[in-house]
PDB file of N, CA, C and O in Angstrom:
ATOM      1  N   UNK A   1     102.789 102.249 110.955  1.00  0.00           N
ATOM      2  CA  UNK A   1     102.373 101.905 112.305  1.00  0.00           C
ATOM      3  C   UNK A   1     101.891 100.453 112.319  1.00  0.00           C
ATOM      4  O   UNK A   1     101.034 100.073 111.521  1.00  0.00           O
ATOM      5  N   UNK A   2     102.435  99.655 113.214  1.00  0.00           N
ATOM      6  CA  UNK A   2     102.023  98.268 113.340  1.00  0.00           C
ATOM      7  C   UNK A   2     100.798  98.168 114.245  1.00  0.00           C
ATOM      8  O   UNK A   2     100.680  98.884 115.240  1.00  0.00           O
ATOM      9  N   UNK A   3      99.897  97.270 113.882  1.00  0.00           N
ATOM     10  CA  UNK A   3      98.646  97.083 114.599  1.00  0.00           C
ATOM     11  C   UNK A   3      98.648  95.663 115.144  1.00  0.00           C
ATOM     12  O   UNK A   3      98.857  94.708 114.396  1.00  0.00           O
ATOM     13  N   UNK A   4      98.417  95.524 116.436  1.00  0.00           N
ATOM     14  CA  UNK A   4      98.466  94.211 117.064  1.00  0.00           C
ATOM     15  C   UNK A   4      97.251  93.359 116.690  1.00  0.00           C
ATOM     16  O   UNK A   4      97.395  92.187 116.343  1.00  0.00           O
ATOM     17  N   UNK A   5      96.053  93.952 116.761  1.00  0.00           N
ATOM     18  CA  UNK A   5      94.848  93.170 116.532  1.00  0.00           C
ATOM     19  C   UNK A   5      93.828  94.004 115.757  1.00  0.00           C
ATOM     20  O   UNK A   5      93.491  95.113 116.173  1.00  0.00           O
ATOM     21  N   UNK A   6      93.337  93.478 114.638  1.00  0.00           N
ATOM     22  CA  UNK A   6      92.313  94.195 113.876  1.00  0.00           C
ATOM     23  C   UNK A   6      90.998  94.270 114.650  1.00  0.00           C
ATOM     24  O   UNK A   6      90.699  93.409 115.477  1.00  0.00           O
ATOM     25  N   UNK A   7      90.219  95.317 114.367  1.00  0.00           N
ATOM     26  CA  UNK A   7      88.887  95.432 114.960  1.00  0.00           C
ATOM     27  C   UNK A   7      87.867  94.787 114.027  1.00  0.00           C
ATOM     28  O   UNK A   7      88.209  94.370 112.920  1.00  0.00           O
ATOM     29  N   UNK A   8      86.616  94.704 114.474  1.00  0.00           N
ATOM     30  CA  UNK A   8      85.563  94.084 113.668  1.00  0.00           C
ATOM     31  C   UNK A   8      85.225  94.904 112.426  1.00  0.00           C
ATOM     32  O   UNK A   8      84.589  94.384 111.509  1.00  0.00           O
ATOM     33  N   UNK A   9      85.631  96.164 112.372  1.00  0.00           N
ATOM     34  CA  UNK A   9      85.345  97.012 111.216  1.00  0.00           C
ATOM     35  C   UNK A   9      86.490  97.074 110.212  1.00  0.00           C
ATOM     36  O   UNK A   9      86.342  97.657 109.137  1.00  0.00           O
ATOM     37  N   UNK A  10      87.623  96.482 110.552  1.00  0.00           N
ATOM     38  CA  UNK A  10      88.763  96.501 109.644  1.00  0.00           C
ATOM     39  C   UNK A  10      88.550  95.532 108.484  1.00  0.00           C
ATOM     40  O   UNK A  10      87.928  94.482 108.642  1.00  0.00           O
ATOM     41  N   UNK A  11      89.073  95.899 107.324  1.00  0.00           N
ATOM     42  CA  UNK A  11      89.043  95.047 106.138  1.00  0.00           C
ATOM     43  C   UNK A  11      90.448  94.476 105.991  1.00  0.00           C
ATOM     44  O   UNK A  11      91.421  95.217 105.854  1.00  0.00           O
ATOM     45  N   UNK A  12      90.542  93.148 106.020  1.00  0.00           N
ATOM     46  CA  UNK A  12      91.832  92.487 106.021  1.00  0.00           C
ATOM     47  C   UNK A  12      92.178  91.996 104.629  1.00  0.00           C
ATOM     48  O   UNK A  12      91.361  91.357 103.965  1.00  0.00           O
ATOM     49  N   UNK A  13      93.384  92.295 104.191  1.00  0.00           N
ATOM     50  CA  UNK A  13      93.855  91.864 102.885  1.00  0.00           C
ATOM     51  C   UNK A  13      94.419  90.463 103.005  1.00  0.00           C
ATOM     52  O   UNK A  13      95.326  90.214 103.799  1.00  0.00           O
ATOM     53  N   UNK A  14      93.882  89.553 102.219  1.00  0.00           N
ATOM     54  CA  UNK A  14      94.359  88.182 102.243  1.00  0.00           C
ATOM     55  C   UNK A  14      93.350  87.242 101.619  1.00  0.00           C
ATOM     56  O   UNK A  14      92.276  87.663 101.188  1.00  0.00           O
ATOM     57  N   UNK A  15      93.698  85.974 101.573  1.00  0.00           N
ATOM     58  CA  UNK A  15      92.842  84.954 100.966  1.00  0.00           C
ATOM     59  C   UNK A  15      92.492  83.889 101.992  1.00  0.00           C
ATOM     60  O   UNK A  15      93.211  83.683 102.970  1.00  0.00           O
ATOM     61  N   UNK A  16      91.385  83.227 101.752  1.00  0.00           N
ATOM     62  CA  UNK A  16      90.999  82.104 102.589  1.00  0.00           C
ATOM     63  C   UNK A  16      89.803  82.403 103.465  1.00  0.00           C
ATOM     64  O   UNK A  16      89.352  83.542 103.582  1.00  0.00           O
ATOM     65  N   UNK A  17      89.305  81.341 104.078  1.00  0.00           N
ATOM     66  CA  UNK A  17      88.078  81.422 104.875  1.00  0.00           C
ATOM     67  C   UNK A  17      88.222  82.403 106.041  1.00  0.00           C
ATOM     68  O   UNK A  17      87.291  83.154 106.334  1.00  0.00           O
ATOM     69  N   UNK A  18      89.375  82.400 106.706  1.00  0.00           N
ATOM     70  CA  UNK A  18      89.536  83.282 107.866  1.00  0.00           C
ATOM     71  C   UNK A  18      89.346  84.738 107.470  1.00  0.00           C
ATOM     72  O   UNK A  18      88.681  85.492 108.182  1.00  0.00           O
ATOM     73  N   UNK A  19      89.920  85.140 106.348  1.00  0.00           N
ATOM     74  CA  UNK A  19      89.770  86.516 105.873  1.00  0.00           C
ATOM     75  C   UNK A  19      88.333  86.771 105.431  1.00  0.00           C
ATOM     76  O   UNK A  19      87.753  87.807 105.756  1.00  0.00           O
ATOM     77  N   UNK A  20      87.764  85.828 104.692  1.00  0.00           N
ATOM     78  CA  UNK A  20      86.402  85.987 104.189  1.00  0.00           C
ATOM     79  C   UNK A  20      85.373  86.107 105.302  1.00  0.00           C
ATOM     80  O   UNK A  20      84.373  86.809 105.151  1.00  0.00           O
ATOM     81  N   UNK A  21      85.609  85.434 106.412  1.00  0.00           N
ATOM     82  CA  UNK A  21      84.651  85.425 107.506  1.00  0.00           C
ATOM     83  C   UNK A  21      84.851  86.557 108.508  1.00  0.00           C
ATOM     84  O   UNK A  21      84.060  86.707 109.439  1.00  0.00           O
ATOM     85  N   UNK A  22      85.887  87.342 108.326  1.00  0.00           N
ATOM     86  CA  UNK A  22      86.098  88.481 109.229  1.00  0.00           C
ATOM     87  C   UNK A  22      84.947  89.474 109.027  1.00  0.00           C
ATOM     88  O   UNK A  22      84.617  89.791 107.884  1.00  0.00           O
ATOM     89  N   UNK A  23      84.329  89.971 110.104  1.00  0.00           N
ATOM     90  CA  UNK A  23      83.165  90.856 109.969  1.00  0.00           C
ATOM     91  C   UNK A  23      83.403  92.080 109.084  1.00  0.00           C
ATOM     92  O   UNK A  23      82.511  92.474 108.334  1.00  0.00           O
ATOM     93  N   UNK A  24      84.567  92.676 109.157  1.00  0.00           N
ATOM     94  CA  UNK A  24      84.858  93.852 108.323  1.00  0.00           C
ATOM     95  C   UNK A  24      84.888  93.496 106.845  1.00  0.00           C
ATOM     96  O   UNK A  24      84.421  94.268 106.008  1.00  0.00           O
ATOM     97  N   UNK A  25      85.436  92.331 106.522  1.00  0.00           N
ATOM     98  CA  UNK A  25      85.474  91.877 105.133  1.00  0.00           C
ATOM     99  C   UNK A  25      84.075  91.543 104.639  1.00  0.00           C
ATOM    100  O   UNK A  25      83.741  91.835 103.490  1.00  0.00           O
ATOM    101  N   UNK A  26      83.244  90.927 105.498  1.00  0.00           N
ATOM    102  CA  UNK A  26      81.871  90.621 105.111  1.00  0.00           C
ATOM    103  C   UNK A  26      81.100  91.899 104.815  1.00  0.00           C
ATOM    104  O   UNK A  26      80.369  91.974 103.828  1.00  0.00           O
ATOM    105  N   UNK A  27      81.263  92.901 105.668  1.00  0.00           N
ATOM    106  CA  UNK A  27      80.575  94.188 105.463  1.00  0.00           C
ATOM    107  C   UNK A  27      81.069  94.861 104.183  1.00  0.00           C
ATOM    108  O   UNK A  27      80.270  95.390 103.410  1.00  0.00           O
ATOM    109  N   UNK A  28      82.367  94.842 103.960  1.00  0.00           N
ATOM    110  CA  UNK A  28      82.955  95.428 102.758  1.00  0.00           C
ATOM    111  C   UNK A  28      82.406  94.746 101.503  1.00  0.00           C
ATOM    112  O   UNK A  28      82.017  95.422 100.551  1.00  0.00           O
ATOM    113  N   UNK A  29      82.373  93.414 101.499  1.00  0.00           N
ATOM    114  CA  UNK A  29      81.849  92.686 100.333  1.00  0.00           C
ATOM    115  C   UNK A  29      80.385  93.014 100.077  1.00  0.00           C
ATOM    116  O   UNK A  29      79.963  93.133  98.927  1.00  0.00           O
ATOM    117  N   UNK A  30      79.611  93.159 101.151  1.00  0.00           N
ATOM    118  CA  UNK A  30      78.196  93.512 100.997  1.00  0.00           C
ATOM    119  C   UNK A  30      78.059  94.887 100.341  1.00  0.00           C
ATOM    120  O   UNK A  30      77.236  95.073  99.445  1.00  0.00           O
ATOM    121  N   UNK A  31      78.867  95.844 100.791  1.00  0.00           N
ATOM    122  CA  UNK A  31      78.833  97.187 100.205  1.00  0.00           C
ATOM    123  C   UNK A  31      79.199  97.140  98.726  1.00  0.00           C
ATOM    124  O   UNK A  31      78.562  97.798  97.903  1.00  0.00           O
ATOM    125  N   UNK A  32      80.224  96.360  98.389  1.00  0.00           N
ATOM    126  CA  UNK A  32      80.668  96.239  96.994  1.00  0.00           C
ATOM    127  C   UNK A  32      79.580  95.569  96.157  1.00  0.00           C
ATOM    128  O   UNK A  32      79.268  96.026  95.058  1.00  0.00           O
ATOM    129  N   UNK A  33      79.006  94.492  96.675  1.00  0.00           N
ATOM    130  CA  UNK A  33      77.966  93.771  95.935  1.00  0.00           C
ATOM    131  C   UNK A  33      76.757  94.656  95.643  1.00  0.00           C
ATOM    132  O   UNK A  33      76.151  94.552  94.576  1.00  0.00           O
ATOM    133  N   UNK A  34      76.406  95.524  96.589  1.00  0.00           N
ATOM    134  CA  UNK A  34      75.260  96.415  96.400  1.00  0.00           C
ATOM    135  C   UNK A  34      75.494  97.423  95.267  1.00  0.00           C
ATOM    136  O   UNK A  34      74.536  97.915  94.671  1.00  0.00           O
ATOM    137  N   UNK A  35      76.739  97.727  94.974  1.00  0.00           N
ATOM    138  CA  UNK A  35      77.071  98.720  93.943  1.00  0.00           C
ATOM    139  C   UNK A  35      77.561  98.092  92.638  1.00  0.00           C
ATOM    140  O   UNK A  35      77.849  98.808  91.679  1.00  0.00           O
ATOM    141  N   UNK A  36      77.657  96.773  92.593  1.00  0.00           N
ATOM    142  CA  UNK A  36      78.318  96.092  91.480  1.00  0.00           C
ATOM    143  C   UNK A  36      77.715  96.420  90.112  1.00  0.00           C
ATOM    144  O   UNK A  36      78.458  96.722  89.178  1.00  0.00           O
ATOM    145  N   UNK A  37      76.393  96.368  89.973  1.00  0.00           N
ATOM    146  CA  UNK A  37      75.757  96.611  88.669  1.00  0.00           C
ATOM    147  C   UNK A  37      76.016  98.038  88.193  1.00  0.00           C
ATOM    148  O   UNK A  37      76.330  98.260  87.024  1.00  0.00           O
ATOM    149  N   UNK A  38      75.886  98.991  89.094  1.00  0.00           N
ATOM    150  CA  UNK A  38      76.132 100.390  88.737  1.00  0.00           C
ATOM    151  C   UNK A  38      77.607 100.593  88.398  1.00  0.00           C
ATOM    152  O   UNK A  38      77.941 101.307  87.453  1.00  0.00           O
ATOM    153  N   UNK A  39      78.484  99.959  89.174  1.00  0.00           N
ATOM    154  CA  UNK A  39      79.926 100.066  88.955  1.00  0.00           C
ATOM    155  C   UNK A  39      80.297  99.547  87.569  1.00  0.00           C
ATOM    156  O   UNK A  39      81.041 100.199  86.836  1.00  0.00           O
ATOM    157  N   UNK A  40      79.780  98.379  87.215  1.00  0.00           N
ATOM    158  CA  UNK A  40      80.131  97.765  85.937  1.00  0.00           C
ATOM    159  C   UNK A  40      79.698  98.634  84.752  1.00  0.00           C
ATOM    160  O   UNK A  40      80.344  98.606  83.704  1.00  0.00           O
ATOM    161  N   UNK A  41      78.631  99.395  84.899  1.00  0.00           N
ATOM    162  CA  UNK A  41      78.122 100.236  83.818  1.00  0.00           C
ATOM    163  C   UNK A  41      78.738 101.636  83.827  1.00  0.00           C
ATOM    164  O   UNK A  41      78.511 102.412  82.899  1.00  0.00           O
ATOM    165  N   UNK A  42      79.504 101.965  84.848  1.00  0.00           N
ATOM    166  CA  UNK A  42      80.017 103.320  85.009  1.00  0.00           C
ATOM    167  C   UNK A  42      81.261 103.622  84.194  1.00  0.00           C
ATOM    168  O   UNK A  42      81.949 102.732  83.696  1.00  0.00           O
ATOM    169  N   UNK A  43      81.518 104.915  84.080  1.00  0.00           N
ATOM    170  CA  UNK A  43      82.745 105.378  83.439  1.00  0.00           C
ATOM    171  C   UNK A  43      83.909 105.178  84.422  1.00  0.00           C
ATOM    172  O   UNK A  43      83.693 104.869  85.594  1.00  0.00           O
ATOM    173  N   UNK A  44      85.117 105.355  83.941  1.00  0.00           N
ATOM    174  CA  UNK A  44      86.294 105.210  84.803  1.00  0.00           C
ATOM    175  C   UNK A  44      86.209 106.182  85.988  1.00  0.00           C
ATOM    176  O   UNK A  44      86.515 105.811  87.121  1.00  0.00           O
ATOM    177  N   UNK A  45      85.801 107.400  85.727  1.00  0.00           N
ATOM    178  CA  UNK A  45      85.676 108.396  86.796  1.00  0.00           C
ATOM    179  C   UNK A  45      84.596 107.989  87.803  1.00  0.00           C
ATOM    180  O   UNK A  45      84.790 108.123  89.011  1.00  0.00           O
ATOM    181  N   UNK A  46      83.462 107.494  87.307  1.00  0.00           N
ATOM    182  CA  UNK A  46      82.396 107.053  88.203  1.00  0.00           C
ATOM    183  C   UNK A  46      82.853 105.875  89.057  1.00  0.00           C
ATOM    184  O   UNK A  46      82.531 105.801  90.243  1.00  0.00           O
ATOM    185  N   UNK A  47      83.596 104.965  88.459  1.00  0.00           N
ATOM    186  CA  UNK A  47      84.108 103.816  89.198  1.00  0.00           C
ATOM    187  C   UNK A  47      85.071 104.260  90.302  1.00  0.00           C
ATOM    188  O   UNK A  47      85.034 103.739  91.417  1.00  0.00           O
ATOM    189  N   UNK A  48      85.924 105.221  89.980  1.00  0.00           N
ATOM    190  CA  UNK A  48      86.870 105.739  90.967  1.00  0.00           C
ATOM    191  C   UNK A  48      86.111 106.398  92.126  1.00  0.00           C
ATOM    192  O   UNK A  48      86.455 106.206  93.293  1.00  0.00           O
ATOM    193  N   UNK A  49      85.077 107.174  91.788  1.00  0.00           N
ATOM    194  CA  UNK A  49      84.278 107.830  92.825  1.00  0.00           C
ATOM    195  C   UNK A  49      83.569 106.809  93.712  1.00  0.00           C
ATOM    196  O   UNK A  49      83.497 106.984  94.929  1.00  0.00           O
ATOM    197  N   UNK A  50      83.046 105.747  93.105  1.00  0.00           N
ATOM    198  CA  UNK A  50      82.369 104.706  93.888  1.00  0.00           C
ATOM    199  C   UNK A  50      83.349 104.010  94.825  1.00  0.00           C
ATOM    200  O   UNK A  50      83.024 103.754  95.985  1.00  0.00           O
ATOM    201  N   UNK A  51      84.532 103.707  94.335  1.00  0.00           N
ATOM    202  CA  UNK A  51      85.563 103.068  95.170  1.00  0.00           C
ATOM    203  C   UNK A  51      85.913 103.960  96.349  1.00  0.00           C
ATOM    204  O   UNK A  51      86.005 103.494  97.485  1.00  0.00           O
ATOM    205  N   UNK A  52      86.107 105.239  96.078  1.00  0.00           N
ATOM    206  CA  UNK A  52      86.449 106.180  97.147  1.00  0.00           C
ATOM    207  C   UNK A  52      85.321 106.318  98.160  1.00  0.00           C
ATOM    208  O   UNK A  52      85.577 106.457  99.356  1.00  0.00           O
ATOM    209  N   UNK A  53      84.065 106.281  97.690  1.00  0.00           N
ATOM    210  CA  UNK A  53      82.918 106.375  98.592  1.00  0.00           C
ATOM    211  C   UNK A  53      82.868 105.174  99.535  1.00  0.00           C
ATOM    212  O   UNK A  53      82.590 105.329 100.724  1.00  0.00           O
ATOM    213  N   UNK A  54      83.132 103.989  99.014  1.00  0.00           N
ATOM    214  CA  UNK A  54      83.130 102.793  99.850  1.00  0.00           C
ATOM    215  C   UNK A  54      84.263 102.857 100.867  1.00  0.00           C
ATOM    216  O   UNK A  54      84.062 102.525 102.035  1.00  0.00           O
ATOM    217  N   UNK A  55      85.444 103.276 100.441  1.00  0.00           N
ATOM    218  CA  UNK A  55      86.583 103.401 101.364  1.00  0.00           C
ATOM    219  C   UNK A  55      86.251 104.400 102.473  1.00  0.00           C
ATOM    220  O   UNK A  55      86.511 104.136 103.647  1.00  0.00           O
ATOM    221  N   UNK A  56      85.684 105.534 102.105  1.00  0.00           N
ATOM    222  CA  UNK A  56      85.326 106.549 103.114  1.00  0.00           C
ATOM    223  C   UNK A  56      84.270 106.012 104.083  1.00  0.00           C
ATOM    224  O   UNK A  56      84.301 106.335 105.271  1.00  0.00           O
ATOM    225  N   UNK A  57      83.342 105.200 103.586  1.00  0.00           N
ATOM    226  CA  UNK A  57      82.324 104.617 104.462  1.00  0.00           C
ATOM    227  C   UNK A  57      82.970 103.691 105.490  1.00  0.00           C
ATOM    228  O   UNK A  57      82.555 103.667 106.649  1.00  0.00           O
ATOM    229  N   UNK A  58      83.970 102.939 105.080  1.00  0.00           N
ATOM    230  CA  UNK A  58      84.690 102.067 106.018  1.00  0.00           C
ATOM    231  C   UNK A  58      85.438 102.915 107.047  1.00  0.00           C
ATOM    232  O   UNK A  58      85.410 102.614 108.240  1.00  0.00           O
ATOM    233  N   UNK A  59      86.104 103.971 106.586  1.00  0.00           N
ATOM    234  CA  UNK A  59      86.831 104.861 107.503  1.00  0.00           C
ATOM    235  C   UNK A  59      85.902 105.573 108.486  1.00  0.00           C
ATOM    236  O   UNK A  59      86.335 105.958 109.572  1.00  0.00           O
ATOM    237  N   UNK A  60      84.637 105.752 108.121  1.00  0.00           N
ATOM    238  CA  UNK A  60      83.683 106.516 108.937  1.00  0.00           C
ATOM    239  C   UNK A  60      82.964 105.666 109.979  1.00  0.00           C
ATOM    240  O   UNK A  60      82.177 106.196 110.764  1.00  0.00           O
ATOM    241  N   UNK A  61      83.213 104.383 110.002  1.00  0.00           N
ATOM    242  CA  UNK A  61      82.528 103.511 110.951  1.00  0.00           C
ATOM    243  C   UNK A  61      82.993 103.793 112.379  1.00  0.00           C
ATOM    244  O   UNK A  61      84.012 104.448 112.597  1.00  0.00           O
ATOM    245  N   UNK A  62      82.230 103.288 113.343  1.00  0.00           N
ATOM    246  CA  UNK A  62      82.575 103.422 114.755  1.00  0.00           C
ATOM    247  C   UNK A  62      82.808 102.040 115.340  1.00  0.00           C
ATOM    248  O   UNK A  62      81.844 101.279 115.425  1.00  0.00           O
ATOM    249  N   UNK A  63      84.010 101.655 115.751  1.00  0.00           N
ATOM    250  CA  UNK A  63      85.271 102.370 115.566  1.00  0.00           C
ATOM    251  C   UNK A  63      85.629 102.418 114.083  1.00  0.00           C
ATOM    252  O   UNK A  63      85.137 101.614 113.292  1.00  0.00           O
ATOM    253  N   UNK A  64      86.487 103.362 113.716  1.00  0.00           N
ATOM    254  CA  UNK A  64      86.842 103.501 112.298  1.00  0.00           C
ATOM    255  C   UNK A  64      87.439 102.210 111.731  1.00  0.00           C
ATOM    256  O   UNK A  64      88.287 101.571 112.355  1.00  0.00           O
ATOM    257  N   UNK A  65      86.979 101.848 110.545  1.00  0.00           N
ATOM    258  CA  UNK A  65      87.556 100.711 109.852  1.00  0.00           C
ATOM    259  C   UNK A  65      88.855 101.121 109.170  1.00  0.00           C
ATOM    260  O   UNK A  65      89.057 102.285 108.824  1.00  0.00           O
ATOM    261  N   UNK A  66      89.709 100.159 108.991  1.00  0.00           N
ATOM    262  CA  UNK A  66      90.976 100.383 108.292  1.00  0.00           C
ATOM    263  C   UNK A  66      91.156  99.246 107.291  1.00  0.00           C
ATOM    264  O   UNK A  66      90.516  98.202 107.415  1.00  0.00           O
ATOM    265  N   UNK A  67      92.005  99.442 106.321  1.00  0.00           N
ATOM    266  CA  UNK A  67      92.359  98.403 105.366  1.00  0.00           C
ATOM    267  C   UNK A  67      93.750  97.917 105.759  1.00  0.00           C
ATOM    268  O   UNK A  67      94.722  98.670 105.693  1.00  0.00           O
ATOM    269  N   UNK A  68      93.837  96.665 106.165  1.00  0.00           N
ATOM    270  CA  UNK A  68      95.067  96.157 106.764  1.00  0.00           C
ATOM    271  C   UNK A  68      95.660  94.994 105.971  1.00  0.00           C
ATOM    272  O   UNK A  68      94.955  94.220 105.324  1.00  0.00           O
ATOM    273  N   UNK A  69      96.984  94.910 106.051  1.00  0.00           N
ATOM    274  CA  UNK A  69      97.721  93.803 105.439  1.00  0.00           C
ATOM    275  C   UNK A  69      98.690  93.269 106.482  1.00  0.00           C
ATOM    276  O   UNK A  69      99.334  94.037 107.197  1.00  0.00           O
ATOM    277  N   UNK A  70      98.787  91.944 106.562  1.00  0.00           N
ATOM    278  CA  UNK A  70      99.656  91.317 107.558  1.00  0.00           C
ATOM    279  C   UNK A  70     101.050  91.109 106.985  1.00  0.00           C
ATOM    280  O   UNK A  70     101.210  90.592 105.879  1.00  0.00           O
ATOM    281  N   UNK A  71     102.045  91.513 107.743  1.00  0.00           N
ATOM    282  CA  UNK A  71     103.435  91.316 107.349  1.00  0.00           C
ATOM    283  C   UNK A  71     103.809  89.856 107.619  1.00  0.00           C
ATOM    284  O   UNK A  71     103.702  89.397 108.756  1.00  0.00           O
ATOM    285  N   UNK A  72     104.243  89.125 106.594  1.00  0.00           N
ATOM    286  CA  UNK A  72     104.573  87.713 106.810  1.00  0.00           C
ATOM    287  C   UNK A  72     105.780  87.496 107.723  1.00  0.00           C
ATOM    288  O   UNK A  72     105.906  86.444 108.349  1.00  0.00           O
ATOM    289  N   UNK A  73     106.651  88.477 107.796  1.00  0.00           N
ATOM    290  CA  UNK A  73     107.861  88.328 108.620  1.00  0.00           C
ATOM    291  C   UNK A  73     107.596  88.562 110.102  1.00  0.00           C
ATOM    292  O   UNK A  73     108.094  87.822 110.951  1.00  0.00           O
ATOM    293  N   UNK A  74     106.805  89.598 110.415  1.00  0.00           N
ATOM    294  CA  UNK A  74     106.591  89.965 111.819  1.00  0.00           C
ATOM    295  C   UNK A  74     105.251  89.501 112.373  1.00  0.00           C
ATOM    296  O   UNK A  74     105.085  89.382 113.587  1.00  0.00           O
ATOM    297  N   UNK A  75     104.287  89.236 111.477  1.00  0.00           N
ATOM    298  CA  UNK A  75     102.942  88.882 111.923  1.00  0.00           C
ATOM    299  C   UNK A  75     102.115  90.077 112.337  1.00  0.00           C
ATOM    300  O   UNK A  75     100.970  89.926 112.761  1.00  0.00           O
ATOM    301  N   UNK A  76     102.685  91.268 112.217  1.00  0.00           N
ATOM    302  CA  UNK A  76     101.980  92.498 112.576  1.00  0.00           C
ATOM    303  C   UNK A  76     101.144  92.979 111.391  1.00  0.00           C
ATOM    304  O   UNK A  76     101.471  92.726 110.231  1.00  0.00           O
ATOM    305  N   UNK A  77     100.063  93.675 111.714  1.00  0.00           N
ATOM    306  CA  UNK A  77      99.210  94.266 110.693  1.00  0.00           C
ATOM    307  C   UNK A  77      99.655  95.699 110.449  1.00  0.00           C
ATOM    308  O   UNK A  77     100.037  96.402 111.385  1.00  0.00           O
ATOM    309  N   UNK A  78      99.606  96.138 109.184  1.00  0.00           N
ATOM    310  CA  UNK A  78      99.889  97.530 108.861  1.00  0.00           C
ATOM    311  C   UNK A  78      98.778  98.048 107.958  1.00  0.00           C
ATOM    312  O   UNK A  78      98.151  97.288 107.220  1.00  0.00           O
ATOM    313  N   UNK A  79      98.551  99.337 108.031  1.00  0.00           N
ATOM    314  CA  UNK A  79      97.451  99.951 107.294  1.00  0.00           C
ATOM    315  C   UNK A  79      97.875 100.285 105.865  1.00  0.00           C
ATOM    316  O   UNK A  79      98.953 100.831 105.630  1.00  0.00           O
ATOM    317  N   UNK A  80      97.002  99.943 104.917  1.00  0.00           N
ATOM    318  CA  UNK A  80      97.226 100.300 103.522  1.00  0.00           C
ATOM    319  C   UNK A  80      96.941 101.784 103.320  1.00  0.00           C
ATOM    320  O   UNK A  80      96.187 102.387 104.084  1.00  0.00           O
ATOM    321  N   UNK A  81      97.535 102.359 102.310  1.00  0.00           N
ATOM    322  CA  UNK A  81      97.239 103.751 101.961  1.00  0.00           C
ATOM    323  C   UNK A  81      95.805 103.834 101.454  1.00  0.00           C
ATOM    324  O   UNK A  81      95.210 102.826 101.073  1.00  0.00           O
ATOM    325  N   UNK A  82      95.262 105.040 101.454  1.00  0.00           N
ATOM    326  CA  UNK A  82      93.906 105.249 100.926  1.00  0.00           C
ATOM    327  C   UNK A  82      93.828 104.818  99.473  1.00  0.00           C
ATOM    328  O   UNK A  82      92.834 104.227  99.052  1.00  0.00           O
ATOM    329  N   UNK A  83      94.858 105.106  98.709  1.00  0.00           N
ATOM    330  CA  UNK A  83      94.878 104.723  97.301  1.00  0.00           C
ATOM    331  C   UNK A  83      94.874 103.197  97.139  1.00  0.00           C
ATOM    332  O   UNK A  83      94.126 102.658  96.324  1.00  0.00           O
ATOM    333  N   UNK A  84      95.712 102.508  97.921  1.00  0.00           N
ATOM    334  CA  UNK A  84      95.738 101.048  97.845  1.00  0.00           C
ATOM    335  C   UNK A  84      94.381 100.465  98.281  1.00  0.00           C
ATOM    336  O   UNK A  84      93.917  99.475  97.716  1.00  0.00           O
ATOM    337  N   UNK A  85      93.761 101.082  99.278  1.00  0.00           N
ATOM    338  CA  UNK A  85      92.452 100.621  99.731  1.00  0.00           C
ATOM    339  C   UNK A  85      91.416 100.780  98.619  1.00  0.00           C
ATOM    340  O   UNK A  85      90.603  99.882  98.401  1.00  0.00           O
ATOM    341  N   UNK A  86      91.438 101.899  97.923  1.00  0.00           N
ATOM    342  CA  UNK A  86      90.473 102.137  96.845  1.00  0.00           C
ATOM    343  C   UNK A  86      90.717 101.188  95.675  1.00  0.00           C
ATOM    344  O   UNK A  86      89.773 100.820  94.974  1.00  0.00           O
ATOM    345  N   UNK A  87      91.954 100.792  95.456  1.00  0.00           N
ATOM    346  CA  UNK A  87      92.275  99.851  94.383  1.00  0.00           C
ATOM    347  C   UNK A  87      91.790  98.448  94.690  1.00  0.00           C
ATOM    348  O   UNK A  87      91.640  97.620  93.791  1.00  0.00           O
ATOM    349  N   UNK A  88      91.551  98.192  95.935  1.00  0.00           N
ATOM    350  CA  UNK A  88      91.095  96.889  96.369  1.00  0.00           C
ATOM    351  C   UNK A  88      89.732  96.629  95.821  1.00  0.00           C
ATOM    352  O   UNK A  88      89.158  95.569  96.072  1.00  0.00           O
TER     353      UNK A  88
END
């Protein structure tokens, strides 16, 4: 499904200031930073669980957050799979 415009809760896949300054990306980075020390000390299973918890927290926002990637050919945004989002 193509998405015309991301919401403030969406996490955008990409590099550069525009992506970094998007509110959804800022919130996502804050969530990751808060868990970083515990994540680094965790087992592989614990790390996977933490990643999934963060992804679910983004999905649970109002409006729901999504993990999006922009298609270079069409300029449209498409949603990443839950697995790809957790790998992020």
